[in-house]
C-alpha positions in Angstrom: 95.4 103.5 79.2 98.4 102.9 80.9 99.9 106.3 83.1 101.9 105.8 85.7 99.4 107.0 88.1 97.1 104.2 87.1 100.1 101.8 86.6 100.3 102.7 90.4 96.6 102.1 91.6 96.1 98.6 89.6 99.4 96.9 87.3 97.1 94.4 86.7 94.5 96.3 85.4 96.5 97.9 82.9 97.8 94.3 81.8 94.8 92.9 81.5 92.9 95.9 79.7 96.2 95.7 77.4 95.2 92.3 76.9 91.1 93.2 75.9 92.6 96.2 73.8 94.7 93.3 71.7 92.3 91.1 71.6 89.4 94.0 70.1 91.9 95.4 67.4 92.4 91.7 66.1 88.4 91.6 65.9 88.0 89.4 68.5 85.0 91.0 70.0 83.8 88.2 72.0 86.9 87.7 73.9 87.5 91.5 74.4 84.2 92.1 76.2 84.8 90.4 79.0 88.7 90.7 79.3 87.5 94.9 79.6 85.2 93.5 82.0 87.8 91.9 84.0 90.4 94.8 83.8 87.6 97.1 85.3 86.9 94.7 88.0 91.1 94.7 88.7 90.7 98.5 88.4 87.7 99.2 90.9 88.8 96.8 93.2 92.5 97.9 93.5 91.6 101.5 93.7 89.5 100.9 96.2 92.1 98.9 98.3 94.3 102.0 97.5 92.1 104.4 99.6 92.3 102.7 102.6 94.6 104.9 105.3 94.8 101.8 107.6 98.5 101.1 108.6 98.2 98.2 109.9 99.0 95.3 108.2 96.1 93.2 109.8 93.4 95.3 109.3 94.6 96.0 105.7 94.6 92.4 104.7 91.0 91.7 106.0 89.9 95.0 104.4 91.4 93.4 101.5 89.7 89.9 101.9 86.5 91.6 102.3 86.7 93.4 99.1 88.1 90.4 97.4 85.0 88.5 98.1 82.5 91.5 97.6 80.6 91.5 94.3 81.6 94.2 92.1 78.2 96.0 92.1 78.2 95.7 95.8 82.0 97.3 96.0 81.3 100.0 94.0 78.0 100.8 95.8 79.4 99.9 99.9 83.1 101.3 99.5 83.8 103.8 96.3 83.3 107.3 98.0 83.3 109.7 94.8 80.2 110.2 93.2 81.5 110.5 90.2 83.1 107.5 90.4 80.6 105.8 92.0 78.1 106.5 89.3 80.0 105.6 85.8 81.3 102.5 87.4 78.4 101.0 88.7 77.3 101.8 84.1 80.6 100.6 83.6 80.4 97.3 85.3 76.6 97.0 84.0 77.8 97.1 80.5 80.5 95.0 81.5 78.2 92.4 82.5 76.3 92.2 79.0 79.5 91.0 77.7 79.7 88.3 79.8 76.2 86.9 80.3 74.2 84.8 77.9 71.6 87.5 78.1 71.8 91.1 77.5 70.1 94.1 79.5 71.5 97.3 77.8 70.3 96.3 74.3 71.8 99.3 72.3 74.4 99.3 74.1 78.4 97.6 72.8 81.6 97.3 73.5 82.4 100.7 72.5 80.5 101.9 75.6 82.0 99.8 77.5 85.2 101.0 76.8 84.2 104.7 76.8 82.4 104.2 80.8 86.0 102.6 81.5 88.1 105.4 80.1 85.7 108.0 82.1 85.9 105.7 85.0 89.9 105.7 85.4 90.0 109.3 84.2 88.0 110.4 87.7 90.2 107.9 89.2 93.1 109.3 88.0 92.1 112.9 88.7 91.0 112.1 92.3 94.6 110.5 92.8 96.7 113.3 91.5 94.4 116.0 93.3 95.2 114.2 96.6 98.5 114.0 95.8 99.1 118.1 94.9 97.1 118.9 98.1 99.3 116.2 100.1 102.8 117.9 98.6 101.2 121.1 99.4 99.8 121.7 102.6 98.0 124.7 103.7 99.6 124.6 107.1 103.1 124.3 105.5 102.8 127.6 103.6 104.9 130.1 104.8 104.6 133.9 105.1 107.3 135.8 102.5 109.4 138.2 104.9 110.4 141.2 102.9 113.6 143.0 104.2 
């Protein structure tokens, strides 16, 4: 689950996810589930903070503080602009909460569903970032006409 693009957004997500994956591989499902949920939270919060375009350090710090204090579901609803990311991350958070709470709300869904929803969220974030990078690196205004002799 680690690519350079995702690592640049949330190195902590990559580390936490790797630990959850290791626990999962050791059949420690009761530990892996909350680990995946924690990884999702870091990914979403770091993604949201990375989208803040402000250059003023004081405003960035205030925004970061606001994002850090907001519940994950509210962060997703309030700060995620992409409908694809918002919808899949919301569902991943629901499934992640089932891994950390006493009573499950999503009977019939399990750890594999959580991992799948995190994977889809991750890919949408990566596609968005890569798309923005290509557009930034090749803006329309920079196109130069080809001169023929």
